[in-house]
N, C-alpha and C positions, 0 to 999 in steps of 0.2 A: 504493500499499499504506499501511497504518498501521504505522509503524516505531517501536519503542521504542529509545531511545538511553540507555544507562546511563552514568553518569559525566558527566552532562549539563553540569556546571559546569567541565569540563576543556578543555584546548586542542584535543583532537581534536573534541569536540562543538561547539566554537566555530565550526569551519568546516563540519563535517558537517551540522548541523542546518539552516542556511540553504540548503545545497546540496540536501538532501532536499526542502525545501519548494519550492525553485525548480524541481525536477524533477517536482512534482505529488504527492509523497508527503505524508503527514500525520504529523509527528513527535509522539511522546509522550516526555516527558523524565523521567528518574529521576536524583535526586542526593540525598545526605544533607544538602545545604545548600540554603537558599532561593535561588532564582534569579529575576532579573527577566527574564521572557520573555513573548512573546505566545502561546506554544504551551502545550499541556496539560502541566502539571508535577505529578509525584507526588514528594513528599519521603519518601525511604526509604533503606535501607542494604542493600547486597548481602549483608551478613553475616546478614540476617534473611530466612529463607525466605518468611515471610508477606508481606513487602514486595514480593518478586519475584513471588509468585503473583498479587498484586494488579496489579503492573505489566504482566505479559504478557497479562492477560485482555483479549481482543478485539483484539490486534495480530496482524499478519501476519508480521513479521520483527523481528529484534533486531540492533542494532549494539551489541556489548558492549565498551564502552570504559572502564568503571569499573575502576581499578587504581591501585596504587602503581607508580612507575616508577624506573628506575635512579638518577635524580637525587634521589630520596627516600632513597637509602641513606645511613645515618648520621644521618638525621632521624627515621626510623621503625625499630622493632625488626624483626628477621627474622620474628618471630611475626606481626607485622602484615601483612607481605607474604603470608604463608600465609593468614591469615584473610580478607584482602580479595581477593587475586588467585587463590587456589586454591579455598578454601571458597566465596568469592563467585561464582566461575565455576561450581562444582558446583551451587550453589543456583540459579543462573540456568538451567542446563540441566535440572535436575529440574523446575523450574517451567514451562519452555518445552516440554517433551516432550508431545506430543499436541495442543498448543495453537498452536504457531508453525510456519511453513513453512520458515523459513531463518534462520540466524545468521551474521552477519559478526563475526568475532572479531578484535579488535585484539591481535595478537601483536607480536613484536619481533625485531629483528636480534640482540638479546642472547642468544637461544637458542643461537647458534653458540658464544659464549663461548670456552672454551679451545681450540676447534677452529680459531680464527682466525689464530694466529701465522703470519706470512708466512715464506717461505724466507729464508736469510741473504743471498742475492744478488739477490732479486727481490721485487716486491710479490706478495701473495697474491690469489687469485681466489675469491670466495665466490658460490656458487649454492645453490639449494634442495637440491641433492644433497650439499652439504658436510656434514661431520660436525657433529652437534649435541651440544655438550659445555658446558652452562651453567657459567659460572664464578662465579656468585654467586646469592644468594637471589632476585634479580629475574629473572635469566635462567631459573632453575629454575622459578620460579612461572609464567612464560609458557610454558615447555615443557610443564609439567603441564596448563595450560589447553588446549593443543593436544591433549594426550592425552585429556583429558575430552571434547573435541569429537569426536575420532576414535571413542571409545567410543560416544557417543550417536548418531553417524551409523550405526555398525555395529549397535548394539543396539536403537535406537529410531527409526531412519530419520529422524533430524533432521539435515538437511544443513548443513554449515558451510563457509565460505570463511575461512581464517585468513590475515590479512595480516601478514607480518613487516615491520613498518614501520621505516624508517630514522629518523634523528634529526630531529625537528621541534620540539623544545623551543625556546621563544623565545630568540633570540640576537642579538648585535650584527649590523649589516648586513654588515660585512666577514666575520665568522666564518660567518654564514649562507651567504654565497656560496661560500666554500671548502668548507664542509660538503657542498655539493651534489656535489663531486667524490669524496667519500670515504664514502659511505653515508648521506648526508643526503637530505632530501626537503622540498619546499615544502608547507606546510600545505594549500594549495589543491589540490595534486596528491594528497595523501592523501584529501581529500574526493572527488576524482574516482575514486580506486580503490575507495573504499567504495561509491559509487554503481554502479560496474561489477560489484563483487562481489555486490551484491544481485540482479543479473540472471543471474549465472553459476550454472549447474547442474553442480556438481562430480561427476565420475564416481566412483561408489562412495560418494557422500555427503559426501566430505571432500576439500578441496584446500588447499594452502598456497602462498603466493606472496610473494616479496620485493617490496617497494615502495620504490623509491628514485628519485632523479633520474636522468636518462639521461646517460651519459658515453660518449664515442667510443672509449675505450680497449679494446684487444683483448688477448688473452693474449700476443701478440708484444710488447706495450708494457711487460710486467711487469718485464723486466730494465732497460729504458731508464728507466723511472720510478724505479727504485732508484738508478741511476748518475747520472742527470741529469734530475730532474723538470722543471726549467725548460725544457729543450730539448723535452721531449715536449709540455708545455703550449703552447709557442710554435708547434709544428708544427700543432696543432689550432686554436689561437686566436692567429694572428699579431698581434704588437704587445702581447700581454697582459702580458708581463714589464715592458716599459716603462711601461705603464699602472699596474701595481702599484707600481713604484718611484715614479712620479709622485705616487701617493696615499699614499706613505709606508708601504707594507705590506711586511712581511718574509715572503718566501715560505716559508722554512724554519719560521718560527714558526707559519705557518698550515697547513703540511702535517702530517698525523697519520694514524694508522691503517695507512697503507701497504697498503691493500687495494682491489681492483677489485670493484665490485658490479654485474654485468650484470643487466638487467631483461628479458631475452629471454622468460622465462616469463610475466611479467605482461603483456607486449605481445601474446604469442601467445594466452594463455588468456582474458585479460580484455579485450583491446583497449585496454590502458592506454597513454596517450600524454602523458607529463608535459610541461607547457608552461612550467615554471619550472626551467631548467637553468643550467649555469655560463655558457654563452654569453649568455643573457639577463641574467644578473647582471652580466657585464662591460659590456654595453651600458648598463645602469643605473648602474654604477659610473662609467663615462666621462661620463655625463650628470649625475652627482652626484644621481641620482634615488633617494634613500634610501626614498622612499615606495613604491618597487617592492615592498619587503618590509614590509607594514604591521604585522607582528607583532614587529618588532625591539624588544628590551628589555622586553617584557611579563614579568610575574612568572612564574617557572617553576612555582611551587607549585600553579598551576591545572591542571597536567597530569593 
């Protein structure tokens, strides 16, 4: 397929574009910035409907990644989140209707927002059936993007697979690894999910899937993780606590979120099989192979 990737200068596109090309697709890139690339590039702004009309002409599918993200809060005004994330997504769908066969929408775990607080004596469990209660302008903008996709699937038969992506903003090697336990995902597994979503035919024209790293935690672990997370981690990865101490890492400092993110639906619906999980991180940590995560410490503003 010929696939338009919006927000082509961001972190999602950085891994998605080469993955698309390696799979035999032909990427067309759209970004408001000039980009050094071997692929077809259109310089344009999702806030401009004419730029999007030009960008979707002749493509089969769209990976819509152009957006401001949670990490941009405080650096951009709430009005900018609306203009880029909501108006920009509306413009994309209006341009794509009758011209494009499929959209893969980069949504976010942030849509759950205020629906996330765990119980007092256990960790919470978040699935696609959990309440959606955005807690800030970013989460709201992503939820409204999904609603725009639902509308266009129903009204205009334009199918969308929305991927509620976990955290993949560039991070230090150690924090990246622990992020994989609590709603994070490796960039390369995000690219895998996008590729699978392009092949998925959603029932009713719309589907939404959480995309995270895989963890072995079960609902029965929720209380134990609250009471003694080190014991639970040691049960699944024997020797990991000693390794963390040897590397000078403070478990309590790295634990956050207190939530379990199952990926059962992504595995069942998309065939998603993340290859970069906490166990693989521990192996790299033991070997001092920081190159296992090649995106450590990249600037976040490219997201």
